[in-house]
DRENDO-1510 file (C-alpha; in Angstrom, 1 decimal, always signed):
<recs>
REC; n; res; u; v; w
REC; 1; MET; -3.4; +4.2; +49.0 .
REC; 2; LEU; +0.1; +3.0; +47.7 .
REC; 3; VAL; -1.1; -0.7; +48.5 .
REC; 4; GLN; -4.8; -0.1; +47.4 .
REC; 5; LYS; -3.0; +0.9; +43.9 .
REC; 6; PHE; -1.2; -1.9; +43.5 .
REC; 7; LYS; -3.8; -4.6; +44.9 .
REC; 8; ARG; -6.1; -3.2; +41.9 .
REC; 9; LEU; -3.0; -3.3; +39.5 .
REC; 10; ARG; -2.4; -6.8; +40.2 .
REC; 11; LYS; -6.3; -7.5; +39.7 .
REC; 12; CYS; -6.4; -5.8; +36.1 .
REC; 13; VAL; -3.0; -7.6; +35.3 .
REC; 14; LEU; -4.4; -11.4; +36.2 .
REC; 15; SER; -7.9; -10.7; +34.4 .
REC; 16; ARG; -5.9; -9.4; +31.3 .
REC; 17; ARG; -3.9; -12.7; +31.1 .
REC; 18; HIS; -6.8; -14.8; +31.3 .
REC; 19; GLY; -9.0; -12.9; +28.2 .
REC; 20; ASP; -5.2; -13.1; +26.4 .
REC; 21; ASN; -5.3; -16.4; +26.6 .
REC; 22; ASP; -8.4; -17.3; +24.7 .
REC; 23; ASP; -8.1; -14.5; +22.7 .
REC; 24; ASP; -4.6; -16.7; +21.8 .
REC; 25; ARG; -6.6; -19.8; +21.1 .
REC; 26; GLN; -9.4; -18.2; +19.3 .
REC; 27; SER; -6.8; -16.8; +16.5 .
REC; 28; SER; -4.4; -20.0; +16.4 .
REC; 29; PHE; -8.1; -21.6; +16.0 .
REC; 30; GLY; -9.4; -19.6; +13.3 .
REC; 31; GLY; -5.9; -19.3; +11.4 .
REC; 32; SER; -5.5; -22.9; +10.3 .
REC; 33; ASP; -7.7; -22.4; +7.4 .
REC; 34; CYS; -5.9; -19.7; +5.6 .
REC; 35; SER; -3.3; -20.0; +2.6 .
REC; 36; ALA; +0.7; -20.2; +3.3 .
REC; 37; GLU; +1.3; -16.2; +3.7 .
REC; 38; SER; -1.7; -15.3; +5.8 .
REC; 39; SER; -0.3; -18.8; +7.8 .
REC; 40; ILE; +3.3; -17.5; +8.5 .
REC; 41; SER; +2.0; -13.9; +9.7 .
REC; 42; LEU; -0.2; -15.3; +12.0 .
REC; 43; ASP; +3.1; -17.5; +13.5 .
REC; 44; THR; +5.0; -14.2; +13.5 .
REC; 45; ILE; +1.7; -12.7; +15.6 .
REC; 46; THR; +1.1; -15.7; +17.5 .
REC; 47; GLU; +5.2; -15.6; +19.0 .
REC; 48; ASN; +4.4; -12.0; +19.3 .
REC; 49; PHE; +1.8; -12.8; +21.9 .
REC; 50; GLY; +4.0; -15.5; +23.7 .
REC; 51; GLU; +5.3; -12.4; +24.9 .
REC; 52; SER; +2.4; -12.1; +27.3 .
REC; 53; ASP; +3.8; -14.8; +29.5 .
REC; 54; ASN; +6.0; -12.6; +31.2 .
REC; 55; ALA; +2.9; -11.3; +32.9 .
REC; 56; VAL; +3.5; -13.8; +35.8 .
REC; 57; ASP; +7.1; -12.2; +36.3 .
REC; 58; LEU; +5.9; -8.9; +36.6 .
REC; 59; LEU; +3.1; -10.0; +39.0 .
REC; 60; ALA; +5.9; -11.3; +40.9 .
REC; 61; THR; +8.5; -8.1; +40.8 .
REC; 62; ILE; +5.1; -6.0; +41.0 .
REC; 63; THR; +4.7; -8.1; +45.1 .
REC; 64; ARG; +8.3; -8.0; +45.6 .
REC; 65; LEU; +8.4; -4.1; +44.9 .
REC; 66; GLN; +5.5; -4.1; +46.8 .
REC; 67; ASP; +7.0; -5.4; +50.1 .
REC; 68; GLN; +10.2; -3.3; +49.7 .
REC; 69; ILE; +7.4; -0.3; +49.7 .
REC; 70; ILE; +6.2; -1.1; +52.6 .
REC; 71; GLY; +9.3; -1.7; +54.2 .
REC; 72; LEU; +10.6; +1.7; +53.4 .
REC; 73; GLN; +7.8; +3.6; +54.3 .
REC; 74; ALA; +8.2; +1.7; +58.2 .
REC; 75; LYS; +11.9; +2.6; +58.0 .
REC; 76; CYS; +10.6; +6.2; +57.1 .
REC; 77; GLU; +8.2; +6.4; +59.7 .
REC; 78; ARG; +11.1; +4.9; +61.8 .
REC; 79; LEU; +13.7; +7.5; +61.0 .
REC; 80; GLU; +10.9; +10.2; +61.4 .
REC; 81; ARG; +10.4; +9.0; +64.9 .
REC; 82; GLU; +14.1; +9.3; +65.7 .
REC; 83; LEU; +14.4; +12.7; +64.1 .
REC; 84; SER; +11.5; +14.2; +66.7 .
REC; 85; ASP; +13.2; +11.7; +69.5 .
REC; 86; THR; +16.8; +13.6; +68.9 .
REC; 87; LYS; +14.8; +17.0; +68.7 .
REC; 88; GLU; +13.2; +16.4; +71.8 .
REC; 89; ASN; +16.8; +15.3; +73.3 .
REC; 90; ASN; +18.8; +18.6; +72.0 .
REC; 91; GLU; +15.7; +20.8; +73.7 .
REC; 92; LEU; +15.9; +18.9; +76.4 .
REC; 93; LEU; +20.2; +19.2; +76.2 .
REC; 94; GLU; +19.7; +23.2; +75.6 .
REC; 95; PHE; +16.9; +23.1; +78.8 .
REC; 96; GLN; +19.7; +21.1; +81.2 .
REC; 97; LEU; +22.4; +23.6; +79.8 .
REC; 98; LEU; +20.7; +26.5; +81.1 .
REC; 99; GLU; +19.6; +25.1; +84.4 .
REC; 100; ASN; +23.2; +23.9; +85.3 .
REC; 101; ASN; +24.6; +27.4; +84.3 .
REC; 102; GLU; +21.8; +29.1; +87.0 .
REC; 103; ASN; +23.0; +26.5; +89.4 .
REC; 104; MET; +26.7; +27.5; +89.0 .
REC; 105; LYS; +26.2; +30.9; +89.4 .
REC; 106; HIS; +24.0; +30.2; +92.2 .
REC; 107; GLU; +26.7; +28.3; +93.7 .
REC; 108; PHE; +29.6; +30.8; +92.8 .
REC; 109; GLU; +27.3; +33.4; +94.4 .
REC; 110; GLU; +27.4; +31.4; +97.6 .
REC; 111; SER; +30.8; +30.7; +97.5 .
REC; 112; LEU; +31.8; +34.9; +96.7 .
REC; 113; ALA; +29.5; +35.1; +99.8 .
REC; 114; LYS; +30.7; +32.4; +102.0 .
REC; 115; LYS; +34.5; +33.6; +101.1 .
REC; 116; GLU; +33.2; +37.3; +102.2 .
REC; 117; GLY; +32.0; +36.0; +105.5 .
REC; 118; ILE; +35.3; +34.3; +106.2 .
REC; 119; ASP; +37.3; +37.2; +105.6 .
REC; 120; LYS; +35.4; +39.3; +107.5 .
REC; 121; VAL; +34.7; +36.6; +110.1 .
REC; 122; VAL; +31.3; +38.0; +110.7 .
REC; 123; GLU; +27.6; +36.7; +109.5 .
REC; 124; THR; +29.2; +33.4; +108.4 .
REC; 125; ASP; +25.6; +31.7; +108.0 .
REC; 126; MET; +24.3; +34.3; +106.5 .
REC; 127; TRP; +21.9; +33.7; +103.2 .
REC; 128; ILE; +20.1; +36.0; +101.1 .
REC; 129; PRO; +16.3; +35.8; +100.8 .
REC; 130; GLU; +14.8; +33.4; +97.7 .
REC; 131; GLU; +13.6; +36.5; +96.2 .
REC; 132; GLN; +17.2; +38.1; +95.4 .
REC; 133; CYS; +18.5; +34.9; +94.1 .
REC; 134; ASP; +15.7; +34.5; +91.3 .
REC; 135; LEU; +18.2; +35.9; +87.7 .
REC; 136; SER; +15.8; +34.2; +85.7 .
REC; 137; ASN; +14.6; +37.8; +84.1 .
REC; 138; GLN; +18.3; +38.7; +83.3 .
REC; 139; ILE; +19.6; +35.2; +81.9 .
REC; 140; PRO; +18.2; +34.4; +78.7 .
REC; 141; THR; +15.8; +31.1; +78.0 .
REC; 142; THR; +18.7; +30.1; +75.1 .
REC; 143; LEU; +22.0; +31.0; +74.6 .
REC; 144; THR; +24.6; +31.5; +71.3 .
REC; 145; PHE; +27.8; +30.1; +70.6 .
REC; 146; ASP; +29.1; +32.9; +71.4 .
REC; 147; GLN; +27.2; +33.5; +74.9 .
REC; 148; ILE; +28.4; +29.3; +75.4 .
REC; 149; CYS; +32.3; +30.2; +74.5 .
REC; 150; ASP; +32.1; +33.4; +77.2 .
REC; 151; LEU; +30.5; +31.4; +79.8 .
REC; 152; LYS; +33.4; +29.1; +79.6 .
REC; 153; ARG; +35.7; +31.9; +79.5 .
REC; 154; ASP; +34.0; +33.1; +82.6 .
REC; 155; LEU; +34.3; +29.6; +84.4 .
REC; 156; LEU; +37.7; +29.7; +83.3 .
REC; 157; ASP; +38.7; +33.2; +85.2 .
REC; 158; LEU; +36.5; +32.1; +87.9 .
REC; 159; ARG; +38.8; +29.1; +88.5 .
REC; 160; LYS; +41.5; +30.9; +88.6 .
REC; 161; LEU; +40.7; +33.3; +91.2 .
REC; 162; ALA; +42.8; +33.1; +94.5 .
REC; 163; TYR; +40.5; +33.7; +97.3 .
REC; 164; LEU; +37.8; +30.6; +96.0 .
REC; 165; ASP; +38.9; +27.2; +97.9 .
REC; 166; ASP; +39.1; +23.6; +96.4 .
REC; 167; PHE; +35.5; +23.1; +96.8 .
REC; 168; GLN; +34.4; +25.9; +94.8 .
REC; 169; ARG; +37.3; +25.3; +92.0 .
REC; 170; SER; +35.8; +22.0; +92.1 .
REC; 171; ILE; +32.7; +22.8; +91.0 .
REC; 172; ALA; +33.4; +25.3; +88.4 .
REC; 173; HIS; +35.8; +22.6; +86.9 .
REC; 174; ARG; +33.1; +20.3; +86.9 .
REC; 175; ALA; +30.5; +22.9; +85.5 .
REC; 176; GLN; +32.8; +23.6; +83.0 .
REC; 177; LEU; +33.6; +19.7; +82.2 .
REC; 178; PHE; +29.8; +19.5; +82.1 .
REC; 179; ILE; +29.1; +22.3; +79.6 .
REC; 180; GLU; +31.7; +20.5; +77.2 .
REC; 181; SER; +30.2; +17.3; +77.7 .
REC; 182; LEU; +26.9; +18.5; +76.7 .
REC; 183; GLU; +28.8; +20.2; +73.9 .
REC; 184; ASN; +30.0; +16.7; +72.4 .
REC; 185; GLN; +26.5; +15.4; +73.4 .
REC; 186; MET; +24.9; +18.1; +71.0 .
REC; 187; LEU; +27.7; +17.4; +68.2 .
REC; 188; GLU; +27.1; +13.6; +68.3 .
REC; 189; ALA; +23.3; +14.4; +67.8 .
REC; 190; GLU; +23.4; +16.6; +65.2 .
REC; 191; ALA; +26.2; +14.4; +63.1 .
REC; 192; LYS; +23.5; +11.8; +63.8 .
REC; 193; ASN; +21.0; +13.6; +62.8 .
REC; 194; ASN; +22.4; +15.0; +59.7 .
REC; 195; LEU; +23.7; +11.3; +58.6 .
REC; 196; GLN; +19.7; +9.7; +59.2 .
REC; 197; MET; +18.8; +12.6; +57.1 .
REC; 198; LYS; +21.1; +11.7; +54.5 .
REC; 199; ASN; +20.2; +8.0; +54.4 .
REC; 200; TYR; +16.8; +8.9; +54.8 .
REC; 201; GLU; +16.8; +11.1; +51.4 .
REC; 202; ALA; +18.8; +8.3; +49.5 .
REC; 203; LYS; +16.4; +5.7; +50.2 .
REC; 204; GLU; +13.4; +8.2; +49.5 .
REC; 205; ALA; +15.7; +9.2; +46.0 .
REC; 206; GLU; +15.6; +5.0; +45.6 .
REC; 207; ARG; +12.5; +4.2; +46.3 .
REC; 208; GLU; +11.1; +6.8; +44.1 .
REC; 209; LYS; +13.3; +5.4; +40.9 .
REC; 210; LEU; +11.9; +2.1; +42.3 .
REC; 211; ILE; +8.3; +3.3; +42.0 .
REC; 212; ASN; +9.0; +4.7; +38.4 .
REC; 213; ASP; +10.6; +1.6; +37.0 .
REC; 214; LEU; +7.3; -0.3; +38.3 .
REC; 215; GLN; +5.2; +2.1; +36.5 .
REC; 216; ALA; +7.1; +2.1; +33.3 .
REC; 217; GLN; +7.0; -1.7; +33.2 .
REC; 218; ILE; +3.4; -1.3; +33.9 .
REC; 219; GLU; +3.0; +0.9; +31.0 .
REC; 220; GLU; +4.8; -1.6; +29.2 .
REC; 221; SER; +2.8; -4.1; +30.0 .
REC; 222; TYR; -0.6; -2.1; +29.0 .
REC; 223; SER; +1.0; -1.5; +25.7 .
REC; 224; LYS; +2.0; -5.3; +25.0 .
REC; 225; GLN; -2.1; -5.8; +26.0 .
REC; 226; LYS; -3.2; -3.4; +23.3 .
REC; 227; LYS; -0.9; -4.5; +20.6 .
REC; 228; LYS; -1.9; -8.0; +21.2 .
REC; 229; LYS; -5.7; -7.2; +21.1 .
REC; 230; GLU; -5.1; -4.9; +17.6 .
REC; 231; ASN; -2.8; -7.3; +16.3 .
REC; 232; ALA; -6.2; -10.0; +17.2 .
REC; 233; ALA; -8.6; -7.5; +15.6 .
REC; 234; LYS; -5.7; -7.5; +12.2 .
REC; 235; ILE; -6.0; -11.3; +12.0 .
REC; 236; ILE; -10.0; -11.1; +11.9 .
REC; 237; GLU; -9.8; -8.4; +9.2 .
REC; 238; ILE; -7.4; -10.4; +7.1 .
REC; 239; GLU; -9.7; -13.3; +7.3 .
REC; 240; ASN; -12.5; -11.1; +5.9 .
REC; 241; ALA; -10.1; -9.3; +3.0 .
REC; 242; LYS; -9.1; -12.9; +1.9 .
REC; 243; GLU; -12.3; -13.7; +1.4 .
REC; 244; ALA; -13.5; -10.8; -0.2 .
REC; 245; LEU; -11.0; -11.2; -2.4 .
REC; 246; SER; -11.4; -14.4; -3.4 .
REC; 247; ASN; -14.7; -13.3; -4.2 .
REC; 248; ARG; -14.1; -10.4; -6.3 .
REC; 249; LEU; -11.3; -12.4; -8.2 .
REC; 250; THR; -14.2; -14.9; -9.3 .
REC; 251; ALA; -15.8; -12.0; -10.5 .
REC; 252; ILE; -12.8; -10.1; -12.4 .
REC; 253; GLU; -12.2; -13.6; -13.9 .
REC; 254; GLN; -15.7; -13.3; -15.4 .
REC; 255; GLU; -15.7; -9.8; -16.1 .
REC; 256; LYS; -12.4; -9.9; -18.3 .
REC; 257; GLU; -13.7; -12.3; -20.7 .
REC; 258; CYS; -16.0; -9.5; -21.4 .
REC; 259; LEU; -13.9; -6.9; -21.2 .
REC; 260; LEU; -11.9; -8.0; -24.0 .
REC; 261; ARG; -14.7; -8.6; -26.2 .
REC; 262; ARG; -15.4; -4.7; -25.9 .
REC; 263; MET; -12.2; -3.4; -26.7 .
REC; 264; ALA; -12.6; -3.7; -30.2 .
REC; 265; GLU; -15.9; -1.7; -29.8 .
REC; 266; ILE; -14.9; +0.9; -27.7 .
REC; 267; GLU; -11.2; +1.5; -30.2 .
REC; 268; HIS; -14.2; +2.4; -33.0 .
REC; 269; GLU; -16.1; +4.8; -30.5 .
REC; 270; ARG; -12.6; +6.2; -29.7 .
REC; 271; ASP; -11.6; +7.3; -33.1 .
REC; 272; GLU; -15.4; +8.8; -34.1 .
REC; 273; LEU; -14.2; +11.0; -30.8 .
REC; 274; ILE; -11.5; +12.1; -31.9 .
REC; 275; LYS; -12.9; +13.1; -35.2 .
REC; 276; TYR; -15.6; +15.2; -33.1 .
REC; 277; LYS; -13.2; +16.8; -30.9 .
REC; 278; GLY; -11.1; +17.8; -34.2 .
REC; 279; GLN; -14.4; +19.8; -35.3 .
REC; 280; MET; -14.9; +21.1; -32.1 .
REC; 281; HIS; -11.0; +22.4; -32.3 .
REC; 282; SER; -11.8; +24.2; -35.7 .
REC; 283; GLN; -14.5; +25.6; -34.8 .
REC; 284; ASN; -13.0; +27.0; -31.7 .
REC; 285; GLU; -10.1; +28.4; -34.2 .
REC; 286; LYS; -12.2; +29.7; -36.2 .
REC; 287; LEU; -13.8; +31.7; -33.4 .
REC; 288; HIS; -10.1; +33.0; -32.4 .
REC; 289; LYS; -9.7; +34.6; -35.9 .
REC; 290; GLN; -13.1; +36.1; -35.4 .
REC; 291; MET; -12.4; +37.2; -32.5 .
REC; 292; GLU; -8.7; +38.8; -33.5 .
REC; 293; GLN; -10.8; +40.7; -36.2 .
REC; 294; ILE; -13.5; +41.9; -33.6 .
REC; 295; GLN; -10.1; +43.4; -31.7 .
REC; 296; ASN; -8.6; +44.7; -34.3 .
REC; 297; GLU; -11.4; +46.9; -35.3 .
REC; 298; LYS; -11.8; +47.6; -31.7 .
REC; 299; VAL; -8.7; +49.2; -32.1 .
REC; 300; THR; -9.3; +51.2; -34.9 .
REC; 301; LEU; -12.7; +52.4; -33.2 .
REC; 302; MET; -10.7; +53.1; -29.8 .
REC; 303; LYS; -8.4; +55.7; -31.9 .
REC; 304; MET; -11.5; +58.0; -32.7 .
REC; 305; VAL; -13.7; +57.8; -29.7 .
REC; 306; THR; -13.2; +59.3; -26.6 .
REC; 307; ASP; -12.5; +57.3; -23.2 .
REC; 308; ALA; -15.7; +56.5; -21.8 .
REC; 309; GLU; -16.4; +54.6; -25.1 .
REC; 310; VAL; -12.8; +52.9; -24.9 .
REC; 311; LYS; -13.8; +52.1; -21.4 .
REC; 312; GLN; -17.2; +50.0; -22.3 .
REC; 313; GLN; -16.2; +48.5; -25.4 .
REC; 314; THR; -13.1; +47.0; -23.6 .
REC; 315; ASP; -15.6; +46.0; -20.9 .
REC; 316; ARG; -17.8; +44.0; -23.7 .
REC; 317; LEU; -14.7; +42.5; -25.1 .
REC; 318; SER; -13.6; +41.0; -21.7 .
REC; 319; GLN; -17.5; +39.6; -21.3 .
REC; 320; LEU; -17.2; +38.4; -25.1 .
REC; 321; ARG; -13.7; +36.4; -24.0 .
REC; 322; ARG; -15.4; +35.0; -20.7 .
REC; 323; GLU; -18.4; +33.9; -22.5 .
REC; 324; LYS; -16.0; +32.3; -25.2 .
REC; 325; ALA; -14.1; +30.8; -22.2 .
REC; 326; THR; -17.4; +29.3; -20.7 .
REC; 327; VAL; -18.4; +28.2; -23.9 .
REC; 328; GLU; -14.9; +26.2; -24.2 .
REC; 329; GLN; -15.4; +25.0; -20.9 .
REC; 330; GLU; -19.0; +23.6; -21.5 .
REC; 331; ASN; -17.7; +22.2; -24.9 .
REC; 332; ALA; -14.8; +20.4; -22.6 .
REC; 333; LYS; -17.8; +18.9; -20.4 .
REC; 334; LEU; -20.0; +17.8; -22.6 .
REC; 335; LEU; -17.4; +16.0; -24.4 .
REC; 336; GLU; -16.4; +14.0; -20.9 .
REC; 337; ASP; -20.6; +13.8; -21.0 .
REC; 338; LEU; -21.1; +12.4; -24.2 .
REC; 339; ASN; -17.5; +10.0; -22.9 .
REC; 340; GLU; -19.6; +9.2; -19.9 .
REC; 341; ILE; -22.5; +8.5; -22.1 .
REC; 342; VAL; -20.5; +6.0; -24.0 .
REC; 343; LYS; -19.3; +4.5; -20.9 .
REC; 344; LEU; -22.7; +3.8; -19.7 .
REC; 345; ARG; -24.2; +2.7; -22.6 .
REC; 346; ARG; -21.2; -0.2; -22.3 .
REC; 347; GLN; -22.1; -1.0; -18.4 .
REC; 348; LEU; -26.0; -1.4; -19.8 .
REC; 349; ALA; -25.5; -4.0; -22.4 .
REC; 350; GLU; -23.0; -5.7; -19.9 .
REC; 351; PHE; -25.6; -5.5; -17.4 .
REC; 352; GLU; -28.2; -6.6; -19.7 .
REC; 353; THR; -25.7; -9.8; -20.9 .
REC; 354; LYS; -24.9; -10.4; -16.8 .
REC; 355; LEU; -28.0; -9.8; -14.4 .
REC; 356; GLU; -30.9; -11.8; -14.4 .
REC; 357; ASP; -33.1; -9.2; -12.5 .
REC; 358; ARG; -34.8; -7.6; -15.1 .
REC; 359; SER; -37.1; -5.2; -13.1 .
REC; 360; LYS; -33.4; -3.9; -11.8 .
REC; 361; ILE; -31.7; -3.6; -15.4 .
REC; 362; GLU; -35.2; -1.5; -16.4 .
REC; 363; ASN; -34.8; +0.6; -13.9 .
REC; 364; ASP; -31.1; +1.5; -14.6 .
REC; 365; PHE; -32.0; +2.0; -17.9 .
REC; 366; ALA; -34.6; +4.1; -17.3 .
REC; 367; GLN; -32.0; +6.3; -15.3 .
REC; 368; LEU; -29.4; +6.0; -18.1 .
REC; 369; ARG; -32.0; +7.2; -20.7 .
REC; 370; GLU; -33.2; +10.0; -18.7 .
REC; 371; TYR; -29.4; +10.8; -17.9 .
REC; 372; SER; -29.2; +11.1; -22.0 .
REC; 373; GLN; -31.8; +12.8; -22.7 .
REC; 374; GLN; -30.6; +15.8; -20.0 .
REC; 375; LEU; -27.4; +15.3; -21.5 .
REC; 376; GLU; -29.0; +16.2; -24.5 .
REC; 377; LYS; -30.7; +19.1; -23.5 .
REC; 378; GLN; -27.7; +20.5; -22.3 .
REC; 379; PHE; -25.7; +20.0; -25.8 .
REC; 380; SER; -29.0; +21.6; -27.1 .
REC; 381; THR; -28.5; +24.7; -24.8 .
REC; 382; GLN; -25.2; +24.7; -25.4 .
REC; 383; SER; -25.5; +25.1; -29.1 .
REC; 384; HIS; -28.4; +27.6; -28.6 .
REC; 385; LEU; -25.8; +29.7; -26.1 .
REC; 386; ILE; -22.7; +29.4; -29.6 .
REC; 387; ASP; -25.4; +30.9; -31.6 .
REC; 388; ALA; -26.2; +33.6; -29.2 .
REC; 389; LEU; -22.8; +34.5; -29.1 .
REC; 390; LYS; -22.3; +34.8; -33.0 .
REC; 391; GLU; -25.3; +36.9; -32.8 .
REC; 392; LYS; -23.5; +39.3; -30.2 .
REC; 393; ILE; -20.2; +39.2; -32.4 .
REC; 394; ILE; -22.4; +40.1; -35.5 .
REC; 395; GLN; -24.1; +42.9; -33.8 .
REC; 396; HIS; -20.7; +44.4; -32.4 .
REC; 397; LYS; -19.2; +44.3; -35.9 .
REC; 398; LYS; -22.4; +46.3; -37.2 .
REC; 399; PHE; -22.2; +48.7; -34.8 .
REC; 400; THR; -18.7; +49.5; -35.3 .
REC; 401; ASP; -18.9; +49.5; -39.1 .
REC; 402; PHE; -21.5; +51.8; -38.5 .
REC; 403; LEU; -19.3; +53.9; -36.0 .
REC; 404; SER; -16.5; +53.9; -39.1 .
REC; 405; ALA; -18.5; +55.0; -41.6 .
REC; 406; ALA; -20.1; +57.7; -39.3 .
REC; 407; THR; -16.7; +59.1; -38.3 .
REC; 408; ASP; -14.8; +58.1; -41.9 .
REC; 409; ASP; -17.3; +60.9; -43.4 .
REC; 410; GLY; -16.1; +64.2; -42.1 .
REC; 411; GLU; -18.8; +66.4; -44.3 .
REC; 412; HIS; -22.0; +65.6; -41.6 .
REC; 413; SER; -22.5; +67.8; -39.1 .
REC; 414; CYS; -23.0; +66.5; -35.1 .
REC; 415; GLU; -26.5; +66.5; -35.9 .
REC; 416; ASP; -26.8; +64.7; -38.7 .
REC; 417; ILE; -24.5; +61.9; -37.0 .
REC; 418; GLU; -26.9; +62.2; -33.8 .
REC; 419; GLU; -29.8; +61.6; -35.5 .
REC; 420; LYS; -28.1; +58.4; -37.6 .
REC; 421; LEU; -27.5; +57.1; -33.9 .
REC; 422; GLU; -30.9; +57.8; -32.7 .
REC; 423; HIS; -32.3; +55.5; -35.8 .
REC; 424; PHE; -29.2; +53.2; -35.6 .
REC; 425; CYS; -30.5; +52.6; -31.9 .
REC; 426; GLU; -34.4; +52.4; -32.3 .
REC; 427; SER; -33.5; +49.5; -34.8 .
REC; 428; GLN; -31.0; +47.9; -32.4 .
REC; 429; GLN; -32.5; +45.1; -29.8 .
REC; 430; ASP; -29.7; +44.5; -27.9 .
REC; 431; GLU; -29.4; +46.6; -24.3 .
REC; 432; GLY; -25.8; +46.8; -24.2 .
REC; 433; ASN; -25.7; +48.6; -28.1 .
REC; 434; ARG; -28.5; +50.7; -27.1 .
REC; 435; GLU; -26.4; +51.6; -24.0 .
REC; 436; SER; -23.6; +52.8; -26.2 .
REC; 437; THR; -25.5; +54.6; -28.9 .
REC; 438; ASN; -27.0; +56.8; -26.3 .
REC; 439; LEU; -23.5; +57.3; -24.6 .
REC; 440; LEU; -22.3; +58.5; -28.3 .
REC; 441; ARG; -25.5; +60.4; -28.8 .
REC; 442; ARG; -24.8; +62.5; -25.7 .
REC; 443; LEU; -20.9; +62.4; -26.1 .
REC; 444; ILE; -21.4; +64.1; -29.5 .
REC; 445; ARG; -23.9; +66.7; -28.2 .
REC; 446; TRP; -21.9; +67.8; -25.5 .
REC; 447; LEU; -19.2; +68.6; -28.2 .
REC; 448; SER; -21.7; +70.3; -30.4 .
REC; 449; ASN; -22.8; +72.3; -27.2 .
REC; 450; SER; -18.9; +73.0; -26.1 .
REC; 451; SER; -17.8; +74.3; -29.4 .
REC; 452; GLU; -20.8; +76.5; -29.4 .
REC; 453; ALA; -20.0; +78.0; -26.3 .
REC; 454; LEU; -16.4; +78.3; -26.9 .
REC; 455; ALA; -17.1; +80.3; -30.2 .
REC; 456; SER; -19.7; +82.3; -28.2 .
REC; 457; LEU; -16.7; +83.4; -25.8 .
REC; 458; ASP; -14.7; +84.1; -28.2 .
REC; 459; GLU; -16.5; +86.5; -29.7 .
REC; 460; ARG; -16.8; +88.2; -26.3 .
REC; 461; HIS; -13.0; +88.2; -25.9 .
REC; 462; ASP; -13.3; +91.6; -23.5 .
REC; 463; LEU; -14.6; +88.9; -20.7 .
REC; 464; SER; -12.6; +88.6; -17.8 .
REC; 465; ASP; -11.1; +84.9; -17.4 .
REC; 466; ASP; -13.0; +84.7; -14.4 .
REC; 467; GLU; -16.6; +85.4; -16.1 .
REC; 468; ILE; -15.6; +82.6; -18.9 .
REC; 469; GLU; -14.6; +79.8; -17.2 .
REC; 470; ALA; -18.0; +80.5; -14.7 .
REC; 471; ALA; -19.6; +80.2; -18.3 .
REC; 472; ARG; -18.0; +77.4; -19.6 .
REC; 473; ARG; -18.7; +75.3; -16.0 .
REC; 474; LYS; -22.3; +76.5; -16.7 .
REC; 475; GLN; -22.7; +75.2; -19.9 .
REC; 476; ILE; -21.3; +71.8; -19.1 .
REC; 477; ILE; -23.8; +71.3; -16.0 .
REC; 478; LYS; -26.6; +72.5; -18.4 .
REC; 479; ASN; -25.3; +69.8; -21.1 .
REC; 480; THR; -24.8; +66.7; -18.2 .
REC; 481; ARG; -28.1; +67.4; -16.8 .
REC; 482; GLY; -29.7; +67.3; -20.7 .
</recs>
């Protein structure tokens, strides 16, 4: 898989290299007609494109690294085979050790049997059956290090027995030497395996590092190719921008003369707009003064009426303020629209002098005329809103004057005041004034009924407090329903 990946990478680098050479030729050919500044920038970009010549060196490095990786893979396979062979040899040595142990025990038993036969001088050629010699069930298949040490110690003790002959002692000595030889071989094999594993791990780390370096070089090559294409696209954009700027420069020079002629007219129109703005500011100040007067009158009225009327009048005052703020915003918008009309008229005059297409000029003029008519309609709507606001302020002032006149005269009864409020309500056309007048009528009616109820309760002072409270609640419920 790794070899296939490197082959595909090599093909990709070669194809990109050929495509980049064509792009270099096109960019050098297209940049010959640019100005001095653009030619300097193109030379810088061409120097950056020269870095792509390192692709050949990179390809050679990739090939060399590919060969090294293949060699490392072969070496890894060889080390794995050697490791498996070493494991098999270790198992074989363990098997031989067990086999030798069994042989030594068998020989030892034979020597003991011969020794007993010699001592007793009976049955010297007697052998035990083969079934009795089979001790495989009693001997473990594998021995630990402690068991091997015990076995060596038993062999040493066996050599020291006095009743053994020289042949038997030589057999025990050879078995001990064979065990020591097997131990040395196992230690050497283990040390060799450890060394091979360390070498394998070091080579594996070196191979991973080499692969990472190769991937970094490949990514760097891709980034250079991407940067090269981006620079080529930038060159095309610079050429297009240069052509557009040259066309724009000629158009600006032509428009500059027309703009200079219109400067005086713009100054005159600006002075007129400043005067109109001053008039609007004076009107706003008058409205502020009227609002302050209305607020002062409302403060005096709030001291004489109940909390409900105070809340309603406060809401109406906040509504008037919001309407006033809306009018001011619309006036500012109207000024902006007037400025826009002046600009549009100026542009219309410029288009009439500059453009030759009469049909387009007529369409633009019709659109501008329609837009100016819409702005005039908006201006008339704003003036109607201002008149309506003034009428609301006048009605509110009449209402406050009526309330102050009705409350200043203390000789009138509640019925007279209620009757006056009814006539005043019928004469009003605004729904808000009617609602406030009806609220005052209900309040005065409730006050009159409450006073009558309290007077009747004072006459019947012999009633208990609970009865007085119940009667008061009934009277309040009755007045509320009425």
